C-alpha positions in Angstrom: -51.4 10.2 86.9 -50.2 9.9 83.4 -47.8 7.0 82.3 -43.7 8.5 81.7 -42.5 7.9 78.1 -39.3 7.9 76.4 -38.5 11.4 74.4 -35.5 11.0 72.6 -34.2 14.8 72.6 -36.3 16.8 75.0 -36.7 20.6 74.4 -35.9 22.4 77.7 -35.8 26.3 78.3 -33.2 27.4 81.1 -34.5 30.7 82.7 -31.2 32.1 84.0 -27.7 31.9 83.0 -25.7 28.7 84.1 -22.0 27.9 84.5 -20.5 27.0 81.2 -19.8 23.9 81.8 -23.5 22.9 83.0 -24.8 25.0 79.6 -22.6 22.9 77.3 -23.4 19.6 78.8 -27.2 20.5 78.6 -26.4 21.7 75.0 -25.0 18.3 74.0 -27.7 16.3 75.6 -30.6 18.4 75.2 -32.5 20.6 72.3 -32.0 23.6 74.8 -31.8 27.2 75.0 -30.5 29.7 77.7 -31.0 33.1 79.1 -27.8 34.5 77.7 -27.9 38.2 79.6 -29.2 36.5 82.9 -31.8 39.1 83.4 -34.9 37.8 85.7 -37.9 36.8 83.4 -41.2 38.5 84.0 -44.3 36.9 84.2 -45.0 37.2 80.5 -41.8 36.3 79.3 -41.6 33.2 81.6 -45.0 32.1 79.9 -43.6 32.9 76.6 -40.5 31.0 77.4 -42.4 28.0 78.3 -45.0 28.2 75.3 -42.7 25.5 73.5 -40.6 23.4 75.9 -40.9 19.7 77.1 -39.0 20.8 80.2 -38.6 24.3 82.0 -35.2 24.9 84.2 -36.2 27.4 86.5 -34.4 28.9 89.9 -35.9 30.6 92.8 -36.0 33.9 90.9 -39.0 32.4 89.1 -42.4 32.5 90.6 -44.3 29.6 89.1 -47.7 30.0 90.6 -51.4 28.6 89.6 -51.9 31.3 87.1 -48.3 30.7 85.1 -49.0 26.7 85.4 -52.4 27.2 83.6 -50.6 28.9 80.8 -48.3 26.1 80.1 -48.9 24.2 77.0 -49.7 20.5 77.4 -46.2 19.2 76.1 -44.7 20.7 79.4 -44.4 17.8 81.5 -41.2 18.1 83.8 -40.5 21.5 85.6 -36.6 20.7 86.9 -36.0 23.2 89.2 -32.3 24.7 89.7 -31.9 24.4 93.4 -33.2 22.9 96.7 -36.0 25.4 97.5 -39.7 24.7 95.8 -41.7 27.3 97.7 -41.6 29.4 94.4 -43.6 26.5 92.6 -47.4 26.1 93.1 -46.9 22.3 93.6 -50.6 21.6 94.0 -51.4 23.1 90.8 -48.4 21.2 88.8 -49.6 17.9 90.1 -52.8 18.8 89.1 -51.9 19.6 85.5 -49.6 16.5 85.5 -46.6 18.3 85.7 -43.8 16.7 87.4 -41.5 18.9 89.5 -37.8 18.0 90.7 -35.4 20.0 92.5 -31.5 19.8 94.0 -31.6 19.0 97.3 -28.5 18.4 99.5 -25.9 19.9 97.0 -25.7 23.2 98.8 -25.6 22.1 102.4 -22.0 22.5 103.1 -21.6 26.0 101.3 -24.6 27.1 103.3 -23.6 25.9 106.5 -20.3 27.5 106.2 -21.6 30.9 105.1 -24.0 30.6 108.4 -21.0 29.7 110.7 -19.3 32.8 109.1 -22.3 35.0 110.1 -22.2 33.4 113.8 -18.7 34.4 114.3 -19.2 37.7 112.4 -21.9 39.1 114.0 -21.2 39.0 117.8 -17.5 40.0 117.3 -18.7 42.7 115.1 -16.3 42.1 111.9 -18.6 43.9 109.9 -18.5 47.0 111.6 -14.8 46.7 111.8 -14.5 46.0 108.4 -16.6 49.4 107.7 -14.3 51.4 109.9 -11.4 50.3 108.6 -12.6 50.9 105.1 -13.7 54.5 105.7 -10.6 55.4 107.4 -12.1 55.4 111.0 -9.6 53.5 113.1 -7.4 55.2 115.4 -5.6 52.3 117.0 -6.2 49.5 119.4 -7.7 50.5 122.8 -8.6 48.1 125.6 -12.2 49.2 125.2 -13.0 49.9 121.5 -15.4 47.7 119.5 -15.9 45.0 122.1 -17.7 42.1 121.1 -19.0 38.6 122.8 -17.2 35.7 123.1 -18.6 32.4 121.2 -17.2 29.6 123.0 -19.8 28.5 125.9 -22.7 30.4 124.6 -25.8 28.9 123.2 -27.0 28.4 120.1 -30.8 27.8 119.2 -31.4 26.0 115.8 -35.0 26.1 114.6 -35.2 23.5 111.9 -32.6 20.8 111.9 -32.5 19.3 108.4 -29.5 18.6 106.3 -27.9 22.4 106.8 -29.0 22.6 110.3 -27.2 19.6 111.3 -24.0 20.7 109.5 -24.1 23.9 111.2 -24.3 21.9 114.5 -21.3 20.1 113.3 -19.6 23.4 112.9 -20.7 24.9 116.0 -19.9 22.4 118.0 -16.2 22.6 117.2 -16.4 26.2 118.5 -17.7 25.1 122.0 -21.2 26.3 121.7 -23.9 24.7 123.5 -26.7 23.7 121.2 -30.2 23.3 121.5 -32.6 23.0 118.5 -36.3 22.4 117.5 -38.0 20.5 114.6 -41.2 18.9 114.1 -39.8 15.5 114.6 -37.3 15.0 117.4 -34.2 13.4 116.3 -32.7 9.8 117.6 -31.1 10.0 120.8 -28.0 8.5 119.3 -27.8 11.3 116.6 -28.3 13.9 119.8 -25.3 12.2 121.2 -23.2 12.4 118.2 -24.0 16.1 117.7 -23.8 16.8 121.2 -27.4 18.8 120.8 -30.4 18.8 123.1 -34.1 19.0 121.7 -36.1 21.9 122.7 -39.6 21.3 122.0 -41.0 24.6 122.7 -39.8 27.3 120.3 -40.6 30.2 122.6 -38.3 28.8 125.1 -35.5 28.0 122.9 -36.0 31.8 121.6 -35.6 32.8 125.4 -32.9 30.3 126.2 -30.6 31.0 123.1 -27.5 33.5 122.9 -27.8 32.9 118.9 -30.6 31.9 117.0 -30.2 30.3 113.6 -33.1 29.4 111.2 -33.2 26.8 109.0 -36.5 25.7 108.2 -38.4 25.5 104.9 -40.6 28.2 104.1 -44.5 27.3 105.0 -47.7 28.5 106.0 -46.5 27.6 109.3 -43.0 29.1 109.3 -44.1 32.3 107.5 -42.7 34.8 110.0 -41.9 32.2 112.6 -40.1 35.0 114.1 -42.2 37.8 114.7 -42.7 41.0 117.4 -43.8 38.7 120.1 -40.8 36.4 119.9 -38.4 38.8 119.2 -39.5 40.0 122.7 -38.5 37.1 124.6 -34.8 37.0 123.1 -32.2 38.1 125.6 -30.9 41.9 125.0 -27.7 40.7 123.8 -28.9 38.0 121.4 -28.4 37.8 118.1 -30.4 36.5 114.9 -29.0 34.6 111.9 -31.0 34.1 108.7 -29.4 32.0 105.6 -32.7 30.3 105.0 -35.8 32.3 103.7 -36.1 36.0 104.1 -39.9 35.5 104.9 -39.1 33.7 108.0 -38.6 36.8 109.8 -41.1 39.9 110.2 -38.4 42.2 108.8 -40.4 45.3 110.6 -40.1 44.0 113.7 -36.7 42.8 113.6 -35.9 46.5 112.3 -37.7 48.1 115.1 -35.6 45.8 117.7 -32.3 46.7 116.1 -32.9 50.1 115.8 -34.1 50.4 119.5 -31.1 48.1 120.8 -33.5 45.4 122.2 -31.0 42.9 120.6 -27.5 42.5 120.0 -27.6 42.3 116.2 -28.6 40.1 113.2 -26.7 38.5 110.3 -28.8 38.1 107.1 -28.2 36.6 103.7 -32.0 36.4 102.9 -34.7 39.2 102.6 -38.4 39.1 102.6 -38.6 41.2 99.1 -35.4 40.1 97.3 -33.7 41.7 95.5 -35.0 44.6 97.4 -33.9 44.9 100.7 -35.6 47.6 103.4 -33.1 50.6 103.3 -33.4 50.8 107.2 -31.3 47.7 107.3 -28.2 49.9 106.0 -28.2 52.2 108.7 -27.9 49.9 111.5 -24.4 49.2 112.7 -24.8 45.7 114.1 -26.4 44.2 111.1 -24.1 42.1 108.4 -26.0 41.9 105.2 -24.9 39.6 102.6 -26.6 39.3 99.3 -28.0 35.6 99.0 -24.2 34.0 98.9 -25.4 31.0 101.0 -24.9 28.7 97.9 -22.7 30.8 95.9 -19.7 28.6 95.2 -18.4 27.1 91.8 -18.5 23.4 93.4 -22.0 23.6 94.5 -23.7 25.7 91.5 -22.1 23.0 89.1 -23.3 20.0 91.3 -26.6 21.6 91.2 -26.6 21.7 87.0 -25.4 18.1 87.1 -28.5 17.0 89.2 -30.8 19.1 87.0 -29.2 17.3 83.9 -29.6 14.0 85.8 -33.4 14.6 86.7 -34.0 15.4 82.9 -32.1 12.6 81.6 -33.6 10.0 83.6 -37.2 11.4 83.1 -36.6 11.5 79.5 -35.7 7.8 79.5 -39.2 7.1 80.8 -38.1 6.5 84.5 -38.9 8.4 87.9 -36.4 11.0 88.4 -34.2 10.5 91.6 -35.1 14.2 93.2 -38.7 14.0 92.1 -40.7 16.5 94.7 -44.4 15.4 94.0 -45.9 12.2 95.2 -48.4 9.9 93.6 -46.5 9.5 90.6 -46.9 5.5 89.2 
């Protein structure tokens, strides 16, 4: 791997509009150019933008695959991604070309966990349906049998992928009296399980069959792509709900929509989609679905903190040192 060397004032290109305070600080520290109208860049525009820079600052809306990386100039040595996820970047291609990649992990943990908990409360209690009924002038007053949902306390929450966000969701769910089971590649220490009051379930199929609510918090990989498919949806309880604030590709959307349209499961709360920003139009016609426009990280505090982490990664790299949030291994 090439040695890191000091760069006095690196040239950086930012692909989307960031918070004013973040852009101001970047402009002070670096030779920075920004996307003033915040329009997502096409592949050709992305290649053009990075043609004359030392550092590219992309977001999750930018697909930086092997073809794009191959077009990168020799001077591009750092991709300082704004956000925790890196599945939009071909890490192997970047490493092969000697381009370091950084991200901003942990910044949006509480924000995403808060939103996930909101969906866990919202969907079983049919709050989305109630909101629409009020907006449409359809409410005819209180009734003993009107819009009944399901109590949260005492239900079983199955968490698939217990990383930072999954643990934060478990902490919140514990306060609402949910029984929590989880699945992840490596079981947590017993002391952590006791602290969170959670139980390990090594078999995903059993977790799905046991859960009243399923919440997804695993990264998108070849193994987790469509981890919730038709076969696993068939294992769910008839009144079970599925929550996804992680990655849209974790769910086979066609299978989910069929299950929702036929009443096979209780409902769903979705903040992410397979083909963002496109959303399958069939979802809009299903009453027991709450749809959000990818708001998991959408807080002023989180977005500013993410920008500050990007700045730190670039400054440390420009000083000739290893950035704190380096994604690729093997650099000396």
